[in-house]
N, C-alpha and C positions, 0 to 999 in steps of 0.2 A: 294418672287416668289413662293416658295413651297406652301405657304398658298393659293395663287391664283389658283395653279394647283389643289390642293385638293378641293377647293370650286367650281371648274368647274363642271357643270352638263350637261350631254349629252342632245341634243335636242330630240324632239319627234320622229324624223325620225330614229335616232340611236337606241332609245328605241324600236321602231317598228321593226327594223332590228334584234335586239337581240331576241325579242319575236318571230319573224318569224323563226329564227334558232332553238329556243326551241321547237316550234310547229313541225317543220320539223323533229327534232330529235326524238320526241315521237310519232308523227302521220304523218309519211311520206306517200306520195301518191304512190300507187302501181298499176300495171296492167293497166286496162283501164283508171283508174283515172290518172295515170302518163302520158299516151298518151294525154288525154284531157288537162292536165296542160301544157304539152310540146307545144301543138298547141296554147293554150291561151297565153303562154309566148312569143312565136314567134310573134303572132299578137300584143301583148302589146309592144314589142320592136319596131316593125314597126310604131306603133302609136306614141310612144315616140319620135322617130327621125322625123316623119312627123310634129309633133307639134313643135319640136325645129326649124325646117325649117320655119314653118309658123310664129313663134314669133320673129325670128331673124331680127332686123332692118338692112338693108344693109347700111344705113347712118352711123351707129355706126362704121362699119369697115372703111368706106371711111373717116370719120371725124378724126379717130385716126391714119391713116396709115402714116401720115407725120412724126411721131416720130419713124422713122425706127430703130434707134439705140436701143431704149428701147425695141421695139417689137422683134428685132432679138436677144437681150440678153435673154429675157424671153423664146423665142422659143428654143434657144440653150440650156438653162438650162433644159427645159422640154424634148426635143427630142434628145439631144446629151449628155449633162453632166450626166443626170440621168441614161440612159442606160450604159454609160461607168462605172459609179460607181457600178451599179449592176453586170456587167460582171466581173470587177476587184474583187469585193467581192466574187463572186461565184468561180472565178479561185483561189483565195487565200484560201478559206475555203470550198471546194467542199463537204466535209462530215459533215458540220455543220448542214445541214437540209437534209431531204429526197428529192428525185428527184421531186415529185409533188409540194412540198413546195418551192423549188428553182424555179420551173416553175412559181409559183405564185408571188414570189419576183421579178423575171425578168419581168414578165408581168406588175407588178405595175410600174416599171421603164420606160415602153414604153408608158404609157397612157398620154392623154392630161390633162391639168390643169382643176380645177373646175371653175365654173363661179360665182355662187352666193356667196360662202364663200370667194373667192379671192377678189371680189369687196367689200364685207362687211368689211373684215379685212383691206383692203386698205383705206376704208372710215374712219374706227375707228382710224387707225394710221395716219390720216391726209395726206394720200398719193395722188398720181395722179389718181383720180377715172376715168376720161375719158379714159386715157391710159390703165388702168386696165380692163375696159369694153371691149375695142378693143382687147387687147392682150389675155384675157381669152376667148373671143368669137372666135378669130382667132385660138387659140390653139385647141378648140373643133372642128372647121371646118376642120383644117388640120389633126387633129387626126383621123378623119374618114378614111382618106387615109394613113396617115403616120404610125399610130399604127400597122395596119396589116403588113405593110412592115417591120417595126422594129421588130415585133414579129418573122417574118420569118428569119430575120438576127440574132437577138440576141439569139433566141432559137434554132439556128441551131445545137448547141451542144446537144439539146434534140431531134434531129430528124426533126426539123422544122415543118412547117404546110403545108397542102396539098393545091393545087391550088383550090380545091372545097371550101375551107374555105374562100379564097379571094373572090370567086364569091358569097358566102353567105353574106359576108360583103357588097358587092355591092348591092345585091338584098334586103337584110333585113335592111340595114342602110343607104347606100348612096342614093338609089333610093327614099325611103320615104322622106329623108331630102330634096333632090332636088325638089321633087313633092310639098313639103310644101312651099319651096321658090317660086316656080312657081305660087302657089295658094295664096301666101301672099297678093297680091292686092285685093283679094276677101274675104279672111278670116282673114287677119292680124288684122284688127280693132276688130273683134270679139274675137280673141285670146288675144289681149291686155286687153279687158274689162273683160275677164274671167281668169285672171292670177291665182287667187287663186284656182279655180276649176281645171284648167289644171295642176297646181303644184301638186294637189292631184292625178291627173291621172298619172303624171310622177313618183311620189313616189310609187303609187300603182303598176305601171309596174315593177319597180325595186324589190319591195317586192315579187311580183308574180314570177319573175325570180329567186330570191334568194330561195324562198320556193321550187320551182321545182328543182333547182340545188342541194340544200341540201338534199332534199328527195332522189334523185338519189344517192348522196354520202353516205347518212346514210344507204340506202339499200345495198350499196357496202361495208359497214363497215368502214365509215369515222372515228368514234371516237375510233375504235380499231387501226386504222392506225396512229393516232396522239395522243400520250400521253401528259401529262401535260408538260413534258420537251420540247416537240416539240412546244407547244404553247408559252412557255417561250422564246425559241430561236427565234421564229417569232417576238416577242416583241423586243428582243435585236437587231436583224438584221434591222427591220423597224426603230427603234430608231436611230441606227448608220447612216443609209442611210439618214434619215431626218436631222440629225444633220450636216452631211457633206454638204448637199445641202443648208441648211440654212446659214451655215458659208460661203460657196462659193458665194451665191447670195448677202449676206450682204457686205462682204469685196470686192468681185469682182465689185459690183456696185460702191463702193467708189473709187476703183482703176481706174475705167473707167470714173470717174468724174461726175457721176450723182448726182443731188441734193437730199434733203431729200424726197421730194414727189415722185420722180422717184425711189429712193431706196426702199421705202415702196412697191410700185407697183411691182418691180422686185422680192423682197423677197416673197411676198404673192402669186403672180401669178406663179413664177418660181419654187416654192417648193411644190405645190399642185398636187394631182392626183385625178381624178374624179371617184368617186364611181358610180355615175349615168350613166356614159358612159362605165366604165370598166366592170360592171356586164353584161350588154347586149352583149358587145363585146366578153367577155369570153364564153358566151353561144354559140355564133356563131363560134368562133375560135377553141374551144377545145371540145373533146368528152364529152358527158353528164356525164359519170361516173367520170370524173376528174374535172368538173367545180366547185363543192362544195369546194374541196381542193384548187383549183387554186385561188378562190376569197377570201379565208380566210385571207391571208396576206394583201390584199387590204382593207378589212373591218377594220382590226386592224390599218393599216396605216392611214385610213381615220379618225378614231376617234382620233388617236394620233396627227395628223396634226391640227385638230380643237382645241384640248386642248393647244398645244404648241403655235399655232398662236394667240389664244385668249390672252395669256399672252404677247406675243411680240407686238401685236397691241396696248395694253394699255401702254406698255413701250414707243413705238414710239409716242403715243399721248402725254404722259407726256413730252417727250423730245421736241416735237414740241411746246407745250405750254410754256415750260421753255425758249426756244429760242425766241419765240414771245414776252414773257414778257421782256426778256433782251433787245430785239431790241426796244421795246416801251419805256423802261427807257432811252435808249441811244439816241433815235431819236424822241421821242414823244414830245408833248407840255410841259411836265414836266420832260424833260430829265435831267439826272444828269450832273452837270458841268464837263467839261473835265479839268483835272488838267493842269495848265500851266507849261511849261518847264522852270525851273529857269535859264537855260543856255541861254535862249532867251532874258533875261532881259538886 
């Protein structure tokens, strides 16, 4: 297992994120340039959510909605269990991290699940892919509304968020998303044909927001505020929270009587947090000076969840193949003979 973790290589997007942080650390935008990038990142966020609305097939949600027990389990893990774990952790160890870093950790716990990686790992692990598509998609739809509300509740110990932040969420995220859904009959086919190009647009939007946020944070003295010990503690806290949620989704799904396919979907959809959704939301919800620090735990958590879930997906796949092989030997055309009970003679 350790060999697989060490052999894991980050994807191109993670590499681009790291490169963006490096560039922002040495060449942050300032003055008029910063204002221009702020405007561009706001426009990029609106475009990102508009395209999400345009590409989202409504049939996907309708088709999977009948498996309500699975969907409720995943949503409960994402929007109830995660925040509870984060709040308990913060209450137990309030001095483990600085206030801005705890803000980032608690923000991670309120975010919706990823879509692409949740579905990909569910597929690799031989899980219920249609249910994963439905649940991950629903998580992101609900997250546009639920995450700001959770942030207001969970972060009340940090002074909460203002009503203007909620209106910014509506104006910059929800309205573009709904507009994309309304225009889907006209541009949906075009969006499906140009998935690769639009994927680059999505990722470019996130990179632009990260650069703008980290530029502001670097100008405010980000790397003087977070020593190496602080980064190490972020790794520890992220790892503990991820481990708790993975254990809870694994054994919880078994206790609830879900089969292998559903368990895989619950584990991979219920333990993920979306970087693509979280970074734009952080820019809308929090002051510009704190966004860079706030999203740092999220970026570390995102990379960590990909590495761990890559290993888990392969383990699930091997378990599925071993079970399928055993079933074929027991029930197939060349099944092993069942030993006869001598007492029956």
